[in-house]
C-alpha positions in Angstrom: 8.4 7.6 -11.3 11.2 7.6 -8.8 12.1 6.8 -5.2 11.8 10.1 -3.4 13.9 9.7 -0.3 16.1 7.3 1.7 18.7 4.8 0.7 17.4 4.3 -2.9 16.6 8.0 -3.4 16.5 9.1 -7.0 16.2 5.6 -8.4 13.9 5.6 -11.4 11.3 2.9 -11.2 9.6 1.1 -14.1 5.9 1.4 -14.3 3.1 0.0 -16.4 1.3 2.6 -18.4 -2.2 1.4 -19.2 -5.8 2.1 -18.3 -6.0 -0.5 -15.5 -3.0 1.0 -13.5 -2.3 4.5 -12.3 0.9 4.9 -10.4 0.7 7.2 -7.4 1.9 10.6 -8.4 5.2 11.9 -6.9 3.4 14.8 -5.2 0.9 12.5 -3.6 3.7 10.2 -2.5 5.6 13.1 -1.0 2.6 14.2 1.0 1.7 10.7 2.1 5.2 9.9 3.3 5.5 13.2 5.2 2.4 12.1 7.1 3.6 8.5 7.9 7.4 9.0 8.1 7.5 8.5 11.9 5.9 5.1 11.6 8.3 3.7 9.0 11.5 2.8 10.8 11.6 -1.0 11.4 8.0 -1.5 10.3 6.4 -4.4 8.5 4.6 -3.2 5.4 1.8 -4.8 3.3 1.3 -3.3 -0.2 -1.8 -5.2 -1.1 -2.4 -4.1 -4.7 1.3 -3.4 -5.3 1.4 -2.8 -9.1 5.0 -1.7 -9.7 5.7 -1.6 -6.0 6.5 2.1 -5.7 4.8 2.6 -2.3 6.4 -0.4 -0.6 9.8 0.3 -2.2 9.6 3.9 -0.9 8.9 2.5 2.6 11.9 0.2 2.4 14.1 3.1 1.2 13.0 5.1 4.3 13.8 2.4 6.8 11.0 -0.2 6.8 12.2 -3.7 7.8 10.2 -5.7 5.3 7.4 -5.4 2.7 5.0 -8.0 1.4 3.9 -7.1 -2.1 0.7 -8.7 -3.5 -0.7 -8.4 -7.0 -2.5 -10.7 -9.3 -1.0 -9.2 -12.5 2.0 -11.1 -13.8 3.0 -8.0 -15.8 2.9 -5.9 -12.6 4.9 -8.6 -10.7 7.5 -8.6 -13.5 7.9 -4.9 -13.2 8.0 -5.1 -9.3 10.8 -7.6 -9.5 12.8 -5.3 -11.8 12.2 -2.4 -9.4 13.3 -4.5 -6.4 16.5 -5.4 -8.2 17.2 -1.8 -9.2 16.8 -0.7 -5.6 18.6 -3.8 -4.1 15.7 -4.6 -1.8 15.0 -8.2 -2.9 16.1 -9.5 0.5 13.5 -7.3 2.3 10.6 -8.3 0.1 8.1 -11.1 -0.2 6.1 -11.2 -3.4 2.7 -13.0 -3.7 1.1 -13.4 -7.1 -2.6 -13.8 -6.4 -5.8 -11.9 -5.8 -6.1 -10.0 -2.6 -8.3 -12.6 -0.9 -5.8 -15.4 -1.3 -2.9 -13.1 -0.5 -4.5 -12.1 2.9 -5.2 -15.8 3.7 -1.6 -16.7 2.8 -0.1 -14.1 5.2 -2.6 -14.6 8.0 0.2 -15.4 10.5 1.8 -11.9 10.0 1.1 -8.5 11.6 1.6 -5.4 9.5 2.3 -1.9 10.8 1.4 -0.1 7.6 -1.0 -1.5 5.0 -1.5 0.2 1.6 -4.7 -0.5 -0.2 -4.8 1.0 -3.7 -7.0 -1.3 -5.9 -8.2 -0.4 -9.3 -10.8 2.3 -8.5 -13.8 0.9 -10.4 -13.7 -2.6 -8.8 -15.2 -1.3 -5.5 -13.2 -3.8 -3.4 -11.2 -1.5 -1.1 -13.5 -1.8 1.9 -14.0 -5.6 1.3 -10.2 -5.9 1.5 -10.1 -4.0 4.8 -12.8 -6.2 6.2 -10.7 -9.3 5.2 -7.6 -7.7 6.8 -9.6 -7.3 10.1 -11.1 -10.8 9.9 -7.7 -12.4 9.6 -6.2 -10.1 12.2 -3.1 -9.1 10.2 -3.3 -5.5 11.2 -0.8 -4.7 14.0 -1.9 -2.8 17.1 -1.2 0.9 16.5 -1.0 0.2 12.8 -2.1 2.3 9.9 -4.1 1.5 6.8 -3.9 3.9 3.9 -6.6 3.7 1.3 -6.1 5.5 -2.0 -9.4 6.1 -3.9 -11.3 8.5 -6.2 -14.6 7.5 -4.6 -14.1 9.2 -1.2 -17.9 9.4 -0.3 -18.6 5.8 -1.2 -15.6 4.5 0.7 -16.3 6.7 3.8 -19.9 5.5 3.8 -18.9 1.9 3.6 -16.2 2.4 6.3 -18.9 3.5 8.9 -19.6 -0.2 9.6 -15.9 -1.1 10.4 -14.3 -1.0 13.8 -11.6 1.3 12.6 -11.4 5.1 12.9 -10.9 7.3 9.9 -8.4 9.8 11.4 -7.4 11.7 8.3 -8.5 12.3 4.7 -6.3 14.1 2.2 -7.3 15.3 -1.2 -4.9 15.7 -4.1 -7.0 16.5 -7.2 -8.9 13.3 -8.1 -6.9 11.2 -5.6 -8.1 10.9 -2.0 -6.0 9.3 0.8 -8.0 7.9 3.7 -6.0 7.0 6.9 -7.4 4.4 9.3 -6.4 3.1 12.7 -7.9 1.3 15.6 -10.4 3.2 17.6 -9.2 4.4 20.9 
């Protein structure tokens, strides 16, 4: 796994290889960032289920102002800190070690332009986390939420009740990216 573009381009990132984590593949990252590239410059990012931090670090490398990384795994946070040191982005990062509910409560005074939601697939908490984000109003006007899942149909069904618009869905093998924004 590596940083694809920007100031930290080519930096190899550490990742955890076990059954509970699955780093976003480079080809999926490349496609994702080609879609959101115009939204990155100066943006405030939330990587809610950060793992090794690859998505947030890619944003910082491409011009995002700041990224808040949240994960409850101490092993993931250790890896994330190493990756931030490698890329020299420690000063542009906030790290929270807790479950997603407590993380969202902790950052409720912030507004995020781009929010990544990539929880362990089988936990079925992606839409719950989006509802919490909306409840605490941490989603910036004109912001984007990107949900990574392998349960596209389930997630889309659950998203019907939410006041956000699904404006794009991309499929990359087993991985699906669902893009959300305010209706309007």
